[in-house]
C-alpha positions as CSV (number, residue, x, y, z in Angstrom):
1,M,70.5,141.9,91.3
2,L,73.8,142.1,93.3
3,I,75.3,138.6,93.6
4,L,77.9,137.6,96.2
5,E,80.8,135.3,95.4
6,F,82.1,133.3,98.4
7,K,85.8,132.3,98.6
8,Y,88.7,131.6,100.9
9,D,92.1,132.9,100.1
10,S,94.9,132.6,102.6
11,D,96.6,135.8,101.5
12,K,93.3,137.7,102.0
13,D,92.8,136.1,105.4
14,I,96.3,137.4,106.4
15,E,95.4,140.8,104.9
16,N,92.3,141.0,107.1
17,F,94.1,139.8,110.2
18,I,96.8,142.5,109.9
19,Y,94.5,145.3,108.8
20,G,92.2,144.4,111.8
21,T,95.0,145.3,114.2
22,R,94.6,149.0,113.0
23,A,90.8,149.1,113.3
24,V,89.4,152.6,113.7
25,N,86.3,151.7,115.8
26,I,87.9,149.4,118.4
27,S,91.5,149.2,119.5
28,S,91.3,146.0,121.6
29,P,92.5,142.8,119.9
30,T,90.1,140.0,118.9
31,K,90.5,136.6,120.6
32,L,92.5,135.4,117.6
33,Q,94.7,138.4,117.6
34,Q,95.3,138.1,121.3
35,K,96.3,134.5,120.8
36,Y,98.8,135.6,118.2
37,I,100.1,138.4,120.5
38,D,100.6,135.9,123.3
39,K,102.6,133.7,121.1
40,N,104.4,136.1,118.7
41,G,104.1,139.7,120.1
42,T,102.9,142.5,117.9
43,N,105.3,141.9,114.9
44,Y,102.7,141.1,112.2
45,E,105.2,139.8,109.6
46,V,103.2,138.2,106.8
47,E,104.8,134.8,106.8
48,Q,104.6,134.6,110.6
49,V,100.9,135.4,110.4
50,R,100.5,132.8,107.7
51,K,102.1,130.2,109.9
52,F,99.9,131.2,112.8
53,I,96.6,131.0,110.8
54,K,97.5,127.7,109.3
55,S,98.2,126.3,112.8
56,H,94.9,127.8,114.1
57,I,92.9,126.2,111.3
58,S,94.6,122.8,112.0
59,E,94.0,123.1,115.8
60,T,90.4,124.0,115.5
61,N,89.7,121.4,112.7
62,L,88.2,124.2,110.6
63,N,87.1,122.7,107.3
64,I,87.5,125.8,105.0
65,E,85.8,124.3,101.9
66,K,82.8,123.2,104.0
67,S,82.6,126.5,105.7
68,V,82.5,128.4,102.4
69,K,79.7,126.2,101.3
70,I,77.7,126.6,104.5
71,V,78.1,130.4,104.6
72,E,77.0,130.6,100.9
73,E,74.0,128.4,101.4
74,N,72.9,130.4,104.4
75,W,73.1,133.6,102.4
76,K,71.2,132.2,99.5
77,K,68.2,131.7,101.9
78,V,67.9,135.5,102.4
79,E,69.6,137.3,99.5
80,K,66.5,137.5,97.3
81,E,64.7,139.3,100.1
82,F,67.6,141.4,101.5
83,I,69.0,142.9,98.2
84,P,65.7,144.3,96.9
85,R,64.8,145.6,100.4
86,A,68.2,147.2,100.8
87,E,68.1,148.8,97.4
88,K,64.7,150.2,98.1
89,L,65.9,151.7,101.4
90,F,69.0,153.3,99.9
91,G,67.2,154.3,96.7
92,I,69.8,152.8,94.3
93,T,70.7,149.8,92.3
94,Y,74.2,148.7,93.3
95,P,76.4,149.6,90.3
96,S,78.4,146.3,90.3
97,S,76.9,142.9,89.6
98,T,79.1,141.0,92.0
99,V,80.9,141.6,95.3
100,C,83.3,139.0,96.8
101,A,82.8,137.7,100.4
102,Y,86.1,136.2,101.6
103,L,86.0,133.9,104.6
104,T,88.3,134.9,107.4
105,T,89.5,133.1,110.6
106,N,89.6,136.4,112.5
107,E,86.5,137.7,114.3
108,R,87.1,141.3,113.0
109,C,85.9,141.7,109.4
110,S,87.2,144.5,107.2
111,Y,86.2,145.5,103.7
112,N,87.3,147.3,100.5
113,I,84.6,148.9,98.5
114,G,86.9,150.0,95.7
115,K,88.1,146.5,95.1
116,G,84.7,145.0,95.7
117,F,85.2,142.6,98.6
118,F,84.6,142.2,102.3
119,F,85.3,139.5,104.9
120,V,83.0,137.2,106.9
121,N,83.8,134.8,109.8
122,P,82.0,131.5,109.4
123,L,81.9,130.9,113.2
124,T,79.9,134.1,113.9
125,G,76.5,135.2,112.6
126,S,77.4,135.2,108.9
127,N,74.3,136.6,107.5
128,S,74.3,139.4,110.0
129,T,77.9,140.2,109.2
130,I,77.2,140.2,105.4
131,M,74.2,142.6,105.8
132,H,76.3,144.9,108.0
133,E,79.1,145.0,105.5
134,L,76.8,145.4,102.5
135,F,75.2,148.4,104.3
136,H,78.6,150.1,104.1
137,F,78.8,149.4,100.4
138,Y,75.3,150.8,99.8
139,T,76.0,153.8,102.0
140,W,79.1,154.6,100.0
141,E,77.4,154.4,96.7
142,A,74.2,156.3,97.7
143,F,75.6,159.1,100.0
144,H,79.4,159.2,100.2
145,D,80.0,162.0,97.6
146,D,77.1,164.1,98.9
147,L,78.4,163.7,102.5
148,I,82.0,164.6,101.5
149,R,80.6,167.8,99.8
150,T,79.4,168.9,103.3
151,R,83.1,168.8,104.3
152,I,82.8,166.2,107.0
153,D,86.0,164.3,107.6
154,K,86.7,160.6,107.4
155,L,86.1,160.0,111.0
156,R,82.7,161.6,110.9
157,Y,81.8,159.7,107.8
158,N,82.8,156.5,109.6
159,D,80.5,157.4,112.5
160,I,77.6,157.9,110.2
161,K,78.1,154.7,108.1
162,E,78.6,152.6,111.2
163,S,75.5,154.1,112.9
164,L,73.3,153.6,109.9
165,T,73.5,149.8,110.5
166,E,71.0,150.5,113.3
167,L,68.4,150.3,110.5
168,L,69.1,146.6,110.3
169,N,67.5,146.4,113.7
170,I,64.3,147.9,112.4
171,E,63.9,146.7,108.8
172,F,65.9,143.4,108.6
173,T,65.5,141.6,111.9
174,D,63.7,138.8,110.2
175,L,66.7,138.0,108.0
176,M,69.5,138.3,110.6
177,D,71.1,135.3,112.4
178,D,70.7,136.7,115.8
179,G,68.2,139.4,115.0
180,Y,70.3,142.4,116.2
181,D,73.2,144.5,115.0
182,H,74.9,145.9,118.2
183,G,77.3,148.4,116.7
184,Y,80.0,150.1,118.7
185,P,79.4,151.8,122.1
186,Q,80.7,155.2,120.9
187,H,77.9,155.3,118.3
188,S,75.0,154.5,120.6
189,E,73.7,158.1,120.8
190,M,73.9,158.6,117.0
191,R,72.2,155.2,116.4
192,Q,69.3,156.2,118.6
193,K,68.9,159.5,116.7
194,I,68.9,157.5,113.5
195,R,66.3,155.1,114.8
196,K,64.0,158.0,115.9
197,L,64.4,160.0,112.6
198,W,63.9,156.9,110.5
199,L,60.7,155.9,112.3
200,E,59.5,159.5,111.9
201,T,60.3,160.0,108.2
202,K,61.2,156.7,106.5
203,D,63.4,158.9,104.3
204,L,67.1,157.9,104.5
205,R,68.4,161.1,102.9
206,K,66.6,163.2,105.5
207,V,67.9,160.9,108.3
208,I,71.5,161.3,107.2
209,F,71.5,165.0,106.6
210,N,69.8,165.6,109.9
211,I,72.5,163.9,111.9
212,I,75.6,165.5,110.3
């Protein structure tokens, strides 16, 4: 079964913060990014971001070690139910035995499937975020190559993988912190199509290749 490793790494936190300023799905800054902009402008120099994040952690009295432990303990409560249920839904066993979940101070969480990690903010619904990010990992492993063979571009693939998280609202509500994955406004129509097709077929491949 896929196991998550939970860590905090300041360099990774900086990486997520800077990468999040170039997010594809939403252009507006997060609260933390806006706080940085108000103080430093939009020059995201690594050491300047490091200094800012360190100051933010101090100002908010964020206990990193405790937060890592809390997020991990919360995930342990649902992982034995989520992983088998997700792998049944996607029809695969995830090929790697571990994926790393890095804690981040930013509200926007990025991921890197090739390097096997994603980010989670301890102050938001951590289990909901984890499930959302893992859906992207499973989507890539189960359908990316087949989807690319249909000659869709990266933006269309992004729309599909983001919209597929609508299935969390049908099959995983009992495991989520707040019981709902909202997604992005621009994907609302596709999410509703996915919901309808899934309830009709319960076949994920049919769902995906009917919405291309």
